C-alpha positions in Angstrom: 0.0 0.0 -0.1 1.1 3.3 -1.2 1.3 6.2 1.4 1.0 10.1 0.0 4.7 10.3 0.8 6.0 7.3 -0.8 3.9 8.5 -4.4 5.1 11.9 -3.5 8.8 10.8 -3.5 8.4 8.6 -6.8 6.5 11.5 -8.9 8.0 13.1 -12.1 10.0 16.5 -10.8 7.3 18.3 -13.0 4.6 17.4 -11.1 6.3 18.3 -7.9 6.9 21.9 -9.1 3.3 22.0 -10.0 2.0 21.0 -6.7 4.4 23.2 -4.9 3.4 26.2 -7.1 -0.6 25.2 -6.3 0.4 25.3 -2.7 2.0 28.3 -2.5 -0.5 30.2 -4.8 -3.4 29.0 -2.2 -1.5 30.2 0.8 -1.0 33.6 -0.9 -4.8 33.3 -1.0 -5.4 32.4 2.5 -2.9 34.8 3.9 -4.3 37.7 1.9 -7.9 36.9 3.0 -6.2 37.0 6.6 -5.0 40.1 6.2 -8.3 41.6 4.9 -10.0 40.7 7.8 -7.6 41.7 10.3 -7.7 45.4 8.6 -11.9 45.0 8.9 -11.1 43.8 12.4 -9.1 46.7 13.2 -11.4 49.4 11.3 -14.4 48.3 13.2 -12.6 48.0 16.2 -11.6 51.6 15.9 -15.1 52.8 15.1 -16.3 51.2 18.7 -17.8 48.5 16.8 -16.5 45.2 18.9 -19.0 43.2 16.9 -16.7 41.8 13.9 -13.4 41.2 16.4 -14.6 37.8 17.6 -15.7 36.5 13.9 -12.9 37.7 12.1 -10.3 36.3 15.0 -12.5 33.0 14.5 -11.7 32.8 10.6 -8.5 33.8 11.0 -7.5 31.3 13.1 -9.2 28.5 10.9 -7.5 30.1 8.1 -4.0 29.8 9.9 -5.2 26.0 10.7 -5.7 25.4 7.0 -2.4 26.9 5.8 -0.5 25.0 8.4 -2.2 21.7 7.0 -1.2 22.7 3.7 2.5 22.8 4.4 2.1 18.4 5.1 1.3 18.4 0.9 4.5 20.5 -0.1 6.7 18.1 -1.7 10.7 18.3 0.1 13.0 15.8 1.9 12.0 13.2 4.1 13.0 12.9 8.0 16.7 11.5 7.6 17.2 11.9 3.4 19.5 13.5 2.2 20.1 14.5 -1.4 22.7 13.5 -3.9 25.0 16.3 -4.5 27.3 17.0 -7.4 30.6 18.5 -6.3 
């Protein structure tokens, strides 16, 4: 039975590059949404409208967890493995 990591190690380098690019683009989108949530939460807090602060905090925390979970899917070297370097 193959795991995700084993399949990723055996994949063609172009597939790894595509996967890496897709994850980076999704993470940039999620961080942009988090910045927008921060801006709207601070803007409303400065106007003494604190009703948006808690939902913005919860949404931002959920987006943070999604970003952290996406890091698992990044291709890279496994624990204890070394790349072969040509000198």
